[in-house]
C-alpha positions in Angstrom: 16.1 -135.2 87.9 13.5 -135.5 90.7 16.2 -136.4 93.2 18.3 -133.4 92.2 15.3 -131.1 92.9 14.7 -132.6 96.3 18.4 -132.0 97.2 18.4 -128.5 95.8 15.4 -127.4 97.9 16.9 -128.0 101.4 20.3 -126.6 100.2 18.6 -123.4 99.1 16.7 -123.1 102.4 20.0 -123.6 104.3 21.7 -120.9 102.2 18.9 -118.5 102.8 19.0 -119.2 106.6 22.8 -118.7 106.5 22.5 -115.3 104.8 19.8 -114.3 107.2 22.0 -115.3 110.2 25.0 -113.4 108.8 22.8 -110.3 108.3 21.5 -110.3 111.9 25.0 -111.1 113.3 26.3 -107.8 111.8 23.2 -105.9 113.2 24.3 -106.7 116.7 26.1 -104.0 118.8 29.9 -103.8 119.0 31.8 -103.7 122.3 35.4 -102.6 122.8 37.0 -103.9 126.0 40.2 -102.9 127.8 41.2 -105.3 130.5 45.0 -104.6 130.6 45.1 -103.2 134.0 43.9 -103.6 137.6 43.8 -100.3 139.6 43.5 -100.4 143.4 42.3 -97.2 144.9 41.8 -96.8 148.7 38.6 -95.1 149.8 39.1 -94.5 153.6 39.6 -98.0 155.0 37.8 -99.5 152.0 39.1 -100.4 148.6 37.9 -99.8 145.0 39.3 -102.2 142.4 38.8 -101.3 138.7 38.9 -104.4 136.6 37.6 -103.5 133.1 36.6 -100.6 130.9 34.4 -101.1 127.9 32.5 -99.1 125.3 29.5 -100.3 123.4 27.1 -98.8 120.9 23.7 -99.9 122.3 21.3 -97.0 122.5 20.3 -97.3 126.2 17.6 -94.6 125.7 15.7 -96.9 123.3 16.8 -100.4 124.0 16.2 -102.3 127.2 16.0 -106.0 128.1 13.2 -107.4 125.9 12.2 -103.9 124.8 12.9 -101.9 121.6 11.9 -98.2 121.5 10.0 -98.7 124.7 7.8 -101.5 123.4 8.0 -105.3 123.8 8.6 -106.8 120.4 5.9 -109.1 118.9 8.3 -112.1 119.1 8.4 -111.9 122.9 4.6 -111.3 123.2 4.0 -114.4 121.0 6.4 -116.4 123.1 4.5 -115.5 126.3 1.3 -116.6 124.7 2.9 -119.9 123.6 4.1 -120.4 127.2 6.8 -123.0 126.5 8.2 -125.2 129.3 10.6 -123.3 131.6 13.6 -125.4 130.6 13.2 -124.3 126.9 12.3 -120.7 127.6 15.9 -119.4 127.9 16.8 -121.0 124.6 13.8 -119.3 122.9 14.8 -116.0 124.3 18.4 -116.4 123.0 17.1 -117.2 119.5 14.7 -114.2 119.5 17.5 -111.9 120.8 19.9 -113.0 118.0 17.4 -112.5 115.2 16.5 -108.9 116.3 17.8 -105.5 115.5 18.6 -103.5 118.6 18.8 -99.7 118.5 22.4 -98.5 118.1 24.1 -95.2 118.5 26.4 -93.5 116.0 28.4 -90.6 117.5 28.5 -91.6 121.2 28.9 -94.9 122.9 28.3 -96.0 126.5 31.5 -96.4 128.5 31.2 -98.8 131.4 33.8 -99.0 134.2 33.5 -102.3 136.1 35.1 -103.0 139.4 34.8 -104.4 142.9 34.3 -102.5 146.1 35.8 -104.2 149.2 34.9 -103.5 152.8 37.1 -104.4 155.7 34.1 -106.0 157.4 30.8 -107.8 156.6 28.4 -105.3 155.1 24.7 -104.5 155.7 22.1 -103.3 153.3 22.7 -99.7 154.4 26.3 -99.9 153.2 25.0 -100.6 149.7 22.9 -97.5 149.7 25.7 -95.3 150.9 28.2 -96.0 148.0 27.3 -92.6 146.4 28.5 -91.0 149.6 31.8 -92.8 149.4 33.0 -92.2 145.9 32.1 -91.3 142.3 33.9 -91.8 138.9 34.1 -89.3 136.1 35.6 -89.6 132.6 37.1 -86.9 130.4 36.2 -86.4 127.6 32.6 -87.3 128.4 29.3 -86.7 126.6 26.9 -86.7 129.4 26.3 -87.4 133.1 27.3 -90.7 134.6 25.3 -93.3 136.5 26.5 -95.8 139.1 25.3 -99.2 140.0 26.1 -102.2 142.2 25.2 -105.8 142.6 25.7 -108.1 145.6 26.7 -111.7 145.3 27.7 -114.2 147.9 30.7 -112.2 149.2 30.0 -110.9 152.7 32.3 -107.9 152.4 32.2 -106.9 148.7 30.0 -105.5 146.0 30.4 -105.6 142.2 30.2 -102.0 141.1 30.0 -100.2 137.8 29.9 -96.6 136.5 28.3 -95.5 133.2 28.8 -92.4 131.0 28.5 -91.4 127.4 31.8 -91.3 125.4 32.5 -90.0 121.9 33.6 -92.6 119.4 36.0 -90.2 117.8 38.0 -90.0 121.0 38.4 -93.8 121.4 41.9 -94.0 120.0 43.2 -91.2 122.3 44.2 -91.3 125.9 41.4 -90.4 128.4 41.3 -89.3 132.0 39.5 -91.4 134.6 39.0 -89.6 138.0 37.9 -91.3 141.2 36.7 -88.9 143.7 37.2 -90.2 147.3 34.5 -88.5 149.3 35.6 -90.0 152.6 39.1 -88.5 152.5 38.1 -85.6 150.2 40.8 -86.3 147.6 40.9 -87.4 144.0 42.9 -90.1 142.1 43.4 -89.5 138.4 44.4 -92.2 135.9 45.6 -91.4 132.4 44.6 -94.4 130.3 45.8 -95.3 126.9 43.6 -98.3 126.1 44.2 -101.2 123.8 40.7 -102.1 122.8 39.6 -105.7 122.0 36.6 -105.6 119.7 33.7 -108.1 120.0 30.0 -108.5 119.0 27.4 -108.5 121.8 25.0 -111.4 121.1 23.2 -111.1 124.5 23.0 -108.9 127.5 26.0 -109.0 129.7 26.1 -109.4 133.4 28.3 -107.5 135.8 32.1 -108.1 135.9 33.3 -109.6 139.2 35.1 -112.6 140.6 32.0 -114.1 142.1 30.8 -115.5 138.8 33.9 -117.6 138.2 34.0 -118.8 141.8 30.4 -119.9 141.7 31.0 -121.8 138.4 34.2 -123.4 139.6 32.7 -124.6 143.0 29.4 -125.5 141.3 31.3 -127.6 138.7 33.1 -129.5 141.4 30.1 -130.2 143.6 27.8 -131.0 140.7 30.3 -133.6 139.4 31.1 -131.5 136.3 34.9 -131.3 136.3 35.2 -129.9 132.8 32.8 -127.1 133.7 35.1 -126.3 136.7 38.2 -126.5 134.5 36.8 -123.8 132.2 37.2 -121.3 135.1 40.8 -122.2 136.1 44.0 -120.5 134.9 46.5 -122.8 136.6 49.6 -123.8 134.8 50.9 -127.4 135.0 53.4 -128.1 137.8 55.8 -130.9 138.8 54.5 -132.4 142.1 55.5 -135.1 144.5 52.9 -136.9 146.7 52.9 -139.0 149.7 50.2 -139.9 152.2 48.6 -142.2 154.8 45.7 -144.5 154.3 42.9 -145.2 156.8 39.7 -147.4 156.5 36.3 -146.2 157.7 33.5 -148.6 158.1 31.0 -145.8 157.7 31.3 -142.2 156.3 28.2 -140.2 155.9 25.8 -142.4 153.8 28.6 -144.7 152.5 29.8 -148.1 153.9 33.4 -149.0 153.4 35.4 -145.9 152.7 39.2 -145.2 152.4 40.4 -142.0 154.0 43.5 -140.7 152.3 45.7 -138.1 154.0 47.8 -136.9 151.1 50.6 -134.3 151.1 51.4 -132.6 147.8 54.6 -130.6 147.3 55.7 -128.7 144.2 59.1 -129.6 142.7 61.2 -127.0 140.9 63.8 -127.7 138.2 66.6 -130.2 139.0 64.6 -131.6 142.0 64.7 -128.4 144.1 61.7 -128.1 146.2 59.5 -125.0 146.2 59.6 -122.6 149.1 55.8 -122.8 149.3 54.3 -124.9 152.1 52.9 -128.3 151.0 49.2 -128.8 150.6 47.5 -131.3 152.8 44.5 -132.9 151.1 42.0 -135.3 152.7 40.2 -137.5 150.3 37.5 -140.0 150.9 37.3 -142.8 148.3 34.4 -145.3 147.7 34.1 -148.1 145.3 31.2 -147.8 142.8 29.2 -150.6 141.2 31.8 -151.1 138.5 34.5 -151.6 141.1 36.2 -148.3 140.5 37.2 -146.0 143.3 35.8 -142.5 143.2 36.4 -139.4 145.3 33.2 -138.7 147.3 34.6 -135.9 149.4 37.7 -133.7 149.3 39.1 -131.3 151.9 42.2 -129.1 151.2 44.2 -127.4 153.9 47.7 -125.8 153.6 50.2 -126.8 156.2 51.1 -123.5 157.7 53.5 -125.0 160.3 56.1 -125.8 157.7 58.3 -123.4 155.7 
């Protein structure tokens, strides 16, 4: 009987925590995404790419990062007093954010238009400030004025851009008009959009939408020896390939002694042995034997052979 009680207590606690978790999950805002198109719009010699449109029901007038109704919640104030180690801090923030009730809207949502603005040259800080002189985006029907924003990543000639406006939920299932006003050429481009929304829950604040994030994760995964992390950001399909190459021995390569240099050439094979019209890829690999006697790639360089058709 005593054993049964000791088993029932943790089970009841787990059930209570499960119900609490389910309750807070459904308190989180909803986002509707439409990613079924890529619109390329010239702005003078520059280019605006529209990648995604989304609508969410977060009340931006009341909810901000770590704020509710203009005040910092007691959970965050307590966490600051506790001052946990930096490596744990982000996990604590995620838990607090999950078990919170952000302010939500009812009649109007916030429509976000995400894209990339590409310049034909490397840009300076003044180019960032002049985006409002180059273009603006408007939505019909709209429930208020729009706001524009941008972020700069490691691309020398591009910015991640976004435009925000209020949008009535009752009009979500109807086509809407997106207008890009080109202020350089003094003309407008209108897109009639019939979206196919994908519904999700927002469990944490989202970052901007642009290819820089995937590129950083992919390259970072390779150079930090995390191939699975890099694989999460690839969309390559499997291919039939043929390989051949030359081998060379190097006594010293960087900080390694005794290294094989492999000059490999990779070609794609089509059905029935027909070769692809794409030029072969030339890959230089440097291989070194580890303490277990297994050869590992310590450096890789890829370069397409442009001289062959």
